[in-house]
C-alpha positions in Angstrom: -45.6 -41.3 -57.8 -44.2 -38.8 -60.3 -44.8 -35.2 -60.1 -46.6 -33.0 -62.6 -45.4 -30.1 -64.8 -47.3 -26.9 -65.1 -46.6 -24.9 -67.9 -48.0 -21.5 -66.6 -48.5 -18.5 -68.9 -47.6 -15.6 -66.6 -49.2 -12.9 -68.6 -47.9 -9.8 -70.7 -46.3 -7.9 -68.1 -48.4 -7.0 -65.0 -48.7 -9.5 -62.3 -52.3 -9.1 -61.7 -52.9 -10.1 -65.3 -51.9 -13.8 -64.1 -54.8 -16.1 -63.9 -56.2 -17.4 -60.4 -55.2 -20.8 -61.7 -51.7 -19.8 -62.4 -51.2 -18.2 -59.4 -52.8 -20.9 -57.3 -50.7 -23.7 -58.9 -47.5 -21.5 -58.7 -47.8 -20.9 -55.3 -47.8 -24.4 -54.2 -45.3 -25.8 -56.5 -41.8 -26.7 -54.7 -39.9 -26.1 -58.2 -40.0 -23.3 -60.4 -38.4 -23.0 -63.5 -38.0 -19.9 -65.9 -36.6 -18.6 -69.0 -34.0 -15.8 -68.8 -31.2 -14.3 -71.2 -27.9 -15.3 -71.2 -27.4 -12.5 -69.0 -29.5 -10.6 -66.7 -32.7 -10.9 -64.8 -35.9 -13.1 -65.7 -39.1 -11.0 -67.4 -41.1 -14.1 -66.6 -39.8 -14.5 -62.9 -40.5 -10.6 -62.3 -43.9 -10.8 -63.2 -44.8 -14.0 -61.5 -42.7 -12.9 -58.2 -45.6 -11.7 -56.1 -46.9 -15.1 -56.2 -43.9 -17.1 -55.9 -43.5 -19.2 -52.3 -40.2 -18.0 -50.8 -38.5 -21.4 -50.4 -39.1 -22.8 -53.9 -36.3 -24.5 -55.8 -35.6 -22.5 -58.9 -34.0 -23.5 -62.5 -33.0 -20.7 -64.4 -33.2 -21.5 -68.1 -30.5 -19.2 -70.1 -31.5 -19.2 -73.4 -30.0 -16.9 -76.5 -32.0 -14.3 -77.7 -30.8 -14.2 -81.2 -33.0 -15.5 -84.1 -30.2 -17.7 -85.5 -29.6 -19.8 -82.4 -33.1 -20.0 -80.9 -34.4 -22.4 -80.1 -31.1 -23.8 -78.5 -31.9 -27.4 -78.4 -28.9 -28.4 -75.8 -30.5 -25.6 -73.4 -33.8 -27.2 -73.6 -32.5 -31.0 -73.3 -30.7 -29.8 -70.2 -33.8 -28.1 -68.8 -36.0 -31.1 -69.3 -33.2 -33.3 -67.8 -33.1 -31.2 -64.7 -36.8 -30.9 -64.6 -37.4 -34.8 -65.1 -35.2 -35.3 -62.0 -37.5 -33.5 -59.7 -40.4 -35.2 -61.4 -39.2 -38.6 -60.7 -38.5 -37.7 -57.1 -42.3 -36.8 -57.0 -41.9 -33.0 -57.0 -44.4 -30.9 -59.4 -42.8 -28.1 -61.2 -44.1 -25.0 -62.7 -42.5 -23.9 -65.7 -43.2 -20.0 -66.4 -43.8 -18.4 -69.5 -44.5 -14.8 -70.8 -47.6 -14.6 -72.1 -49.5 -17.6 -72.9 -47.5 -20.9 -73.2 -48.9 -22.1 -76.9 -49.0 -18.9 -78.5 -45.2 -18.3 -79.3 -44.3 -19.3 -76.1 -40.9 -20.9 -74.7 -42.8 -23.6 -72.9 -43.6 -25.1 -76.3 -40.0 -26.5 -76.5 -39.9 -28.0 -73.0 -43.5 -29.5 -73.7 -42.4 -31.5 -76.6 -39.6 -33.1 -74.4 -41.4 -33.6 -71.4 -45.1 -34.4 -72.4 -44.7 -38.1 -73.5 -42.6 -39.0 -70.2 -44.5 -37.1 -67.5 -48.1 -35.7 -66.5 -48.3 -32.0 -68.1 -51.0 -29.3 -67.3 -50.8 -26.3 -69.7 -52.2 -23.1 -68.0 -53.3 -20.4 -70.5 -52.1 -16.7 -69.9 -53.3 -13.4 -71.1 -51.4 -12.9 -74.4 -49.6 -9.7 -75.5 -52.1 -9.2 -78.5 -54.9 -8.8 -75.7 -52.9 -6.8 -73.5 -52.1 -4.2 -76.3 -55.6 -4.0 -77.7 -56.8 -3.1 -74.4 -53.8 -0.5 -73.6 -54.8 0.9 -77.0 -58.5 0.9 -76.8 -58.1 -0.6 -80.1 -60.3 -3.7 -80.6 -58.6 -6.4 -82.6 -61.1 -7.3 -85.1 -64.9 -7.3 -85.3 -67.8 -9.0 -87.1 -66.1 -11.2 -90.1 -62.7 -9.8 -90.0 -60.0 -12.3 -90.1 -57.1 -11.3 -87.8 -53.6 -12.0 -89.1 -50.7 -12.4 -86.6 -47.7 -11.6 -88.6 -43.9 -12.1 -87.1 -41.7 -9.0 -88.1 -38.7 -11.1 -88.9 -40.6 -12.5 -92.1 -39.4 -11.3 -95.3 -40.2 -8.2 -96.6 -42.2 -9.5 -99.6 -44.3 -12.2 -97.4 -44.8 -9.4 -95.1 -46.2 -7.0 -97.8 -48.2 -9.6 -99.2 -50.1 -10.5 -96.0 -50.5 -7.1 -94.9 -52.1 -5.8 -98.6 -54.3 -8.9 -98.1 -55.6 -8.7 -94.5 -58.6 -7.0 -92.5 -56.8 -6.7 -89.3 -53.2 -7.6 -88.4 -50.9 -7.7 -85.3 -47.1 -7.5 -86.2 -45.5 -8.9 -83.0 -41.7 -9.3 -82.2 -40.9 -5.9 -83.7 -37.6 -4.8 -82.0 -35.0 -4.1 -84.8 -37.3 -4.7 -87.7 -39.3 -1.8 -86.8 -37.8 0.4 -89.5 -38.6 -2.0 -92.0 -42.3 -2.6 -91.0 -42.9 1.0 -90.8 -41.6 1.4 -94.4 -43.8 -1.2 -95.6 -46.9 0.0 -94.1 -46.3 3.5 -95.5 -46.0 1.9 -98.9 -49.3 0.1 -98.5 -51.0 3.3 -97.1 -51.5 1.4 -93.8 -49.6 3.9 -91.3 -52.4 5.8 -90.6 -54.5 3.1 -89.2 -51.4 1.6 -87.3 -51.0 1.6 -83.7 -47.5 1.3 -81.7 -47.4 0.0 -78.2 -44.0 -1.2 -76.4 -43.9 -3.2 -73.4 -47.6 -3.4 -72.5 -49.2 -3.3 -68.9 -45.5 -3.0 -67.5 -44.4 -0.1 -65.7 -42.1 1.1 -68.7 -45.2 1.0 -71.2 -44.9 3.2 -74.1 -47.6 4.4 -76.5 -45.9 6.4 -79.5 -47.3 7.5 -82.9 -45.6 5.5 -85.9 -43.6 8.5 -87.0 -42.2 9.4 -83.7 -40.7 6.0 -83.1 -36.9 5.7 -82.9 -36.2 2.6 -84.9 -32.7 2.1 -83.1 -34.3 1.8 -79.7 -37.5 -0.4 -80.1 -37.5 -3.3 -77.8 -38.4 -7.0 -78.7 -41.6 -6.5 -76.5 -43.5 -4.5 -79.2 -46.0 -4.6 -81.3 -47.7 -2.7 -84.3 -52.1 -3.1 -84.6 -53.2 -2.3 -87.9 -56.9 -2.4 -89.2 -57.5 -1.4 -92.6 -61.1 0.1 -91.9 -58.9 2.4 -89.1 -61.3 0.9 -86.2 -62.6 -2.5 -86.1 -66.2 -1.2 -85.0 -66.5 1.3 -87.8 
């Protein structure tokens, strides 16, 4: 009998924001796989560490973070093959994913390679959108508002068009794109209703006024929330 793949969303950063189901399954898995940068530690593992068994076999999936090389097909091919060997031997494998596996989550690339051949159970996680809204005390949307999620790497023209025609927006993957995002928000008259946060729920969490952010030091794990009414409840 083959093992099962559990794609576990570990949430935005605070280990206590992992779901009970995710923590339960993780604690029982003999094999744990997780993404990591080409050098350095894995954030997904750091989040999940309090819930991991001490004797698990660990598979580190080192992936390039630059957009022109992601997703790295050969990296996920190799990881799927290694995970498949454990599954064929009857061992369950937990694959950790920051946030939620199917909301811009890295797990989707493994899911595409594994789901046709092995049992897969996806465990949703608390997304960064919800974490940022809670930390900022700023509801994402209300009543008939349409919430638009915009990746910051989008072209300026596309970003401006979407921002000009939305009720509320979450601009994600800000990082090195912050300067141009702030310029667009100012040009559209939305800067005053925008809120910036980085590393929500983590120990390094920061909330900074938009005009006080140093655009040269904005991390990947940052977000700008915008509501055209200023506050979703007004």
